[in-house]
C-alpha positions as CSV (number, residue, x, y, z in Angstrom):
1,M,-13.3,8.5,8.6
2,G,-10.4,6.9,6.6
3,I,-7.7,7.3,9.3
4,A,-6.1,4.8,11.7
5,H,-2.9,4.8,13.7
6,W,-0.8,1.7,14.2
7,D,-0.3,2.4,17.9
8,E,-4.1,1.8,18.3
9,I,-4.3,-1.5,16.3
10,E,-4.1,-4.8,18.2
11,P,-1.2,-6.9,17.0
12,Q,-1.6,-10.6,16.3
13,Q,1.2,-13.1,16.6
14,R,1.5,-16.2,14.4
15,A,4.3,-18.6,15.2
16,K,4.7,-22.1,13.8
17,G,8.0,-23.8,13.2
18,E,10.4,-21.4,11.5
19,M,7.7,-18.8,11.0
20,D,7.2,-16.2,13.8
21,A,5.9,-12.7,13.1
22,T,3.5,-10.2,14.7
23,W,0.9,-8.8,12.3
24,Q,-1.1,-5.6,12.3
25,R,-3.9,-5.2,9.8
26,L,-3.7,-1.5,9.0
27,G,-5.8,-1.1,5.9
28,D,-9.1,-2.3,7.2
29,P,-9.3,0.0,10.3
30,A,-8.5,2.9,7.9
31,G,-11.3,2.0,5.6
32,A,-9.4,0.7,2.7
33,R,-11.5,-1.3,0.2
34,T,-9.4,-2.5,-2.8
35,V,-6.0,-2.6,-1.0
36,G,-4.7,-4.6,1.9
37,L,-2.0,-3.1,4.2
38,N,-0.2,-4.9,7.0
39,R,2.7,-4.1,9.3
40,V,4.8,-7.2,10.0
41,R,7.4,-7.6,12.7
42,V,9.4,-10.7,12.1
43,A,11.3,-12.3,15.0
44,P,15.1,-12.6,14.6
45,G,16.1,-15.4,12.2
46,K,12.5,-16.3,11.5
47,L,10.2,-16.2,8.5
48,P,6.9,-14.2,8.3
49,T,5.2,-16.7,6.0
50,P,6.0,-19.8,4.0
51,P,7.4,-19.2,0.5
52,H,4.4,-18.4,-1.6
53,S,3.1,-16.6,-4.7
54,H,-0.1,-15.0,-5.8
55,G,-2.0,-15.5,-9.0
56,A,-3.7,-12.1,-9.1
57,S,-2.4,-9.9,-6.3
58,E,0.7,-7.7,-6.6
59,E,2.5,-7.0,-3.3
60,V,4.7,-4.1,-2.5
61,F,6.9,-4.2,0.7
62,Y,8.6,-1.3,2.4
63,V,11.3,-2.0,5.1
64,L,10.8,0.2,8.1
65,A,13.6,-1.2,10.4
66,G,15.9,-4.1,11.0
67,S,17.5,-6.2,8.4
68,G,17.2,-9.6,6.7
69,L,17.0,-11.4,3.4
70,A,14.4,-11.4,0.7
71,W,14.0,-15.0,-0.4
72,Q,12.9,-15.3,-4.1
73,D,12.8,-18.5,-6.0
74,G,15.7,-20.0,-4.0
75,D,17.9,-16.9,-4.1
76,V,18.4,-14.5,-1.2
77,H,19.1,-10.8,-1.3
78,E,19.9,-8.4,1.6
79,V,17.3,-5.9,2.6
80,R,17.6,-2.8,4.9
81,P,15.5,0.2,6.0
82,G,14.2,2.2,3.0
83,D,14.1,-0.8,0.7
84,C,11.1,-1.4,-1.5
85,V,10.5,-5.0,-2.7
86,I,7.9,-5.5,-5.5
87,H,6.3,-8.9,-6.3
88,R,4.2,-8.9,-9.4
89,A,1.3,-11.3,-9.6
90,D,2.1,-14.9,-10.7
91,H,5.8,-14.3,-10.5
92,H,8.3,-15.0,-7.8
93,E,7.8,-17.5,-4.9
94,H,8.9,-15.3,-2.1
95,T,9.3,-14.7,1.7
96,F,11.7,-13.0,4.1
97,V,14.2,-14.2,6.6
98,A,14.8,-11.7,9.4
99,G,18.2,-10.7,10.5
100,P,19.7,-10.8,14.1
101,E,17.7,-7.7,15.2
102,G,14.5,-8.8,13.5
103,L,12.7,-7.2,10.5
104,D,9.9,-4.7,10.5
105,Y,8.1,-3.9,7.2
106,L,4.8,-2.8,5.6
107,V,3.2,-4.8,2.9
108,F,0.6,-3.4,0.5
109,G,-1.4,-5.7,-1.7
110,T,-4.1,-5.4,-4.3
111,R,-7.3,-7.4,-3.4
112,H,-9.0,-9.7,-5.8
113,P,-12.1,-11.8,-5.0
114,T,-10.8,-14.8,-7.1
115,E,-7.3,-14.7,-5.9
116,I,-5.2,-18.0,-5.9
117,G,-2.3,-18.5,-3.6
118,W,0.4,-21.2,-3.9
119,L,2.6,-22.7,-1.2
120,P,5.3,-24.8,-3.0
121,R,6.6,-26.7,0.0
122,S,3.2,-28.0,1.3
123,R,1.8,-28.0,-2.2
124,A,-1.3,-26.1,-0.9
125,I,-3.5,-23.9,-3.1
126,R,-5.8,-21.3,-1.7
127,I,-8.7,-20.1,-3.8
128,G,-10.2,-17.1,-2.1
129,W,-10.3,-18.2,1.6
130,P,-10.4,-22.0,1.6
131,W,-7.4,-24.2,1.0
132,V,-7.8,-27.1,-1.6
133,I,-7.8,-29.9,-2.6
134,G,-10.5,-30.9,-0.1
135,R,-8.3,-30.4,2.9
136,D,-9.5,-28.6,6.1
137,D,-6.2,-28.5,8.0
138,D,-3.8,-25.6,8.1
139,P,-0.9,-25.9,5.6
140,W,1.2,-23.8,8.0
141,D,1.3,-27.0,10.2
142,I,2.9,-28.8,7.4
143,E,5.3,-25.9,6.7
144,A,6.3,-26.0,10.4
145,G,7.3,-29.6,10.1
146,V,9.5,-29.5,6.9
147,E,13.2,-28.9,6.8
148,P,14.2,-25.3,7.4
149,L,14.3,-23.0,4.3
150,V,17.6,-23.2,2.5
151,V,19.4,-19.9,2.6
152,G,22.6,-19.5,0.7
153,D,24.9,-16.5,0.3
154,P,23.2,-13.2,-0.7
155,A,23.1,-12.7,-4.4
156,P,23.2,-9.3,-6.2
157,R,19.9,-7.4,-5.8
158,P,17.5,-7.8,-8.7
159,E,15.5,-5.0,-10.3
160,N,12.5,-5.6,-8.1
161,I,14.4,-4.5,-4.9
162,V,15.3,-0.8,-4.7
163,N,16.1,1.6,-1.9
164,V,15.0,5.2,-1.5
165,D,18.7,6.2,-1.6
166,E,19.2,4.3,-4.9
167,V,16.7,6.1,-7.1
168,E,17.0,9.6,-8.6
169,L,14.9,11.9,-6.5
170,E,12.3,14.0,-8.3
171,T,11.3,17.5,-7.2
172,W,7.9,19.1,-8.2
173,G,6.3,22.0,-6.4
174,N,6.8,21.6,-2.6
175,A,7.6,17.9,-2.8
176,T,10.7,15.7,-3.2
177,T,9.8,12.2,-4.3
178,A,11.6,8.9,-4.6
179,P,9.7,6.8,-7.2
180,L,9.9,3.2,-6.1
181,A,7.1,1.1,-7.7
182,T,7.2,2.6,-11.2
183,H,5.6,1.4,-14.4
184,E,8.9,-0.5,-15.2
185,R,8.8,-2.3,-11.9
186,S,5.1,-2.9,-11.1
187,D,1.9,-3.5,-13.0
188,L,-1.1,-2.9,-10.7
189,A,0.0,0.0,-8.4
190,G,2.4,2.8,-8.0
191,F,4.4,3.5,-4.8
192,H,6.7,6.2,-3.7
193,W,8.4,8.0,-0.8
194,E,7.7,11.7,-0.5
195,R,8.8,14.6,1.6
196,L,6.9,18.0,1.8
197,R,8.6,21.2,2.8
198,P,7.5,22.8,6.1
199,D,4.1,24.5,5.9
200,S,3.6,23.6,2.3
201,R,0.9,21.7,0.4
202,G,1.5,18.5,-1.6
203,S,-0.8,17.4,-4.4
204,V,-3.7,19.8,-5.0
205,P,-7.1,18.7,-3.6
206,H,-8.5,15.8,-5.7
207,C,-10.5,12.6,-5.5
208,H,-10.6,9.5,-7.7
209,S,-13.5,7.5,-9.2
210,E,-11.7,4.1,-9.5
211,E,-8.2,4.3,-8.0
212,E,-7.5,3.9,-4.3
213,E,-4.7,5.7,-2.5
214,I,-3.1,4.8,0.9
215,F,-0.8,7.2,2.8
216,V,1.5,6.3,5.7
217,I,3.1,9.1,7.7
218,L,6.7,8.3,8.6
219,E,8.1,11.6,10.0
220,G,6.9,15.1,10.9
221,S,3.3,16.2,10.9
222,A,0.6,17.2,8.5
223,T,-3.0,18.3,8.3
224,L,-5.3,16.2,6.1
225,E,-7.9,18.4,4.4
226,L,-11.1,16.8,3.2
227,C,-13.6,18.6,0.9
228,P,-16.8,17.1,-0.4
229,S,-17.9,17.5,-4.0
230,P,-21.0,19.6,-4.6
231,V,-23.3,16.6,-4.7
232,R,-21.9,15.2,-1.5
233,A,-22.1,18.7,0.2
234,A,-25.7,19.0,-0.9
235,R,-26.4,15.7,0.9
236,G,-24.9,17.0,4.1
237,A,-21.1,16.1,3.9
238,E,-18.9,18.8,5.5
239,A,-15.3,19.8,5.0
240,E,-12.9,18.4,7.7
241,E,-9.3,19.0,8.8
242,L,-7.5,16.1,10.6
243,E,-4.1,16.3,12.3
244,L,-1.6,13.6,11.4
245,R,1.6,12.3,13.1
246,P,4.0,9.4,12.4
247,G,2.2,6.1,12.3
248,H,-1.1,7.4,10.9
249,I,-2.6,5.6,7.9
250,V,-4.9,7.4,5.6
251,A,-7.1,5.5,3.1
252,R,-8.8,7.2,0.3
253,P,-11.0,4.6,-1.4
254,P,-12.4,5.2,-4.9
255,G,-15.8,6.9,-5.4
256,T,-16.0,8.8,-2.1
257,G,-16.6,12.2,-3.8
258,I,-14.5,13.7,-1.0
259,S,-11.3,15.4,-2.2
260,H,-8.1,15.2,-0.1
261,S,-4.9,17.2,0.3
262,F,-2.0,17.3,2.7
263,L,-0.6,20.4,4.3
264,A,2.8,19.8,6.0
265,G,3.4,21.0,9.5
266,P,6.2,23.3,10.7
267,D,8.9,20.6,10.4
268,G,7.6,19.2,7.1
269,V,6.3,15.7,6.6
270,T,7.6,12.5,5.1
271,M,5.1,9.9,3.9
272,L,4.7,6.8,1.8
273,I,2.1,7.0,-1.0
274,Y,0.5,3.9,-2.6
275,G,-2.0,4.1,-5.4
276,T,-3.7,1.5,-7.6
277,R,-3.6,1.9,-11.3
278,R,-7.0,1.8,-13.1
279,P,-7.2,2.9,-16.8
280,N,-10.8,4.1,-16.5
281,D,-10.1,6.4,-13.5
282,M,-11.4,9.9,-13.4
283,C,-10.0,12.6,-11.1
284,W,-12.0,15.6,-9.8
285,Y,-10.2,18.8,-8.8
286,P,-12.7,20.9,-6.7
287,R,-10.8,24.2,-6.6
288,S,-10.4,24.5,-10.4
289,Q,-13.6,22.6,-11.3
290,K,-11.6,20.2,-13.6
291,I,-12.0,16.5,-14.4
292,F,-9.1,14.4,-15.6
293,W,-10.1,11.4,-17.8
294,R,-6.8,9.7,-17.0
295,G,-7.1,6.8,-19.4
296,L,-7.7,9.2,-22.3
297,G,-5.1,11.8,-21.2
298,V,-7.7,14.5,-21.3
299,I,-8.4,17.3,-18.8
300,G,-11.5,19.5,-19.0
301,R,-13.3,22.1,-16.9
302,I,-17.0,21.6,-16.3
303,E,-19.8,23.5,-14.7
304,S,-21.3,21.8,-11.6
305,L,-25.1,21.7,-11.7
306,E,-27.8,20.5,-9.4
307,Y,-29.5,17.2,-10.3
308,G,-32.7,18.7,-11.6
309,D,-31.1,21.6,-13.5
310,G,-32.7,22.0,-17.0
311,E,-35.4,19.3,-16.4
312,P,-38.9,20.4,-17.2
313,D,-41.6,20.2,-14.6
314,D,-43.8,17.2,-15.3
């Protein structure tokens, strides 16, 4: 269906040494394919993971509640609710240190089948799922036995950490948007905070051929409208309307042929919107019969035909 709610997903705690956090895998239950999404609640004063970096994946973090420090290559920077922290692939070694009330955040990440992860303190490398070289133990056990992570005084926040209230809001149609992971800050995905006015529509109905979008409802309510393309409708797919509330996760994978659009409820709706960037993506707009060849910057209107239209009888 492409929808899950974080109240209905079983949390998993992982605690070893100075690492102690409760994890909820949100993306998989919602049907995400090319994107991972987790909610992480870090115990006061603890770390969610060892310091690490990724060779291919880009991670985008959004702080929901609590406070703490973003640890990056030995420096620390204060984080608070509404903060977005962006880690490009093959860049910072990073983790978080939760403040006295703990830290609650979402983390979005691009998925890559040949991903390589690096843990500098245990000198462990992960290629896909297994850890190398030739070891079958858990590097977290080594991480749990080393000296605690050194945390100095907070340094000024770098450009990869930005809050919703620190960026210039953009208004278009019925939406007010805070652009967070922009082209200047991220490579593989875009991410922004958005609020829709009461009883109004956000983006027009559309679906993507290559890009995947993930939506997280933060406040208010909305109706998710799903509309199949002509080919999908001919195969039996039907239009749907699904009611959303805070905590709902909506995944719209590429290539579904099912357009989506959000209609805000009577109090409006506030959501997070994450989308991968793929240069060969095409976007279909069912109401206007348009296709957007996004890599080319060309929009055209087409006539939708049946598969056998114009074919001679053999």
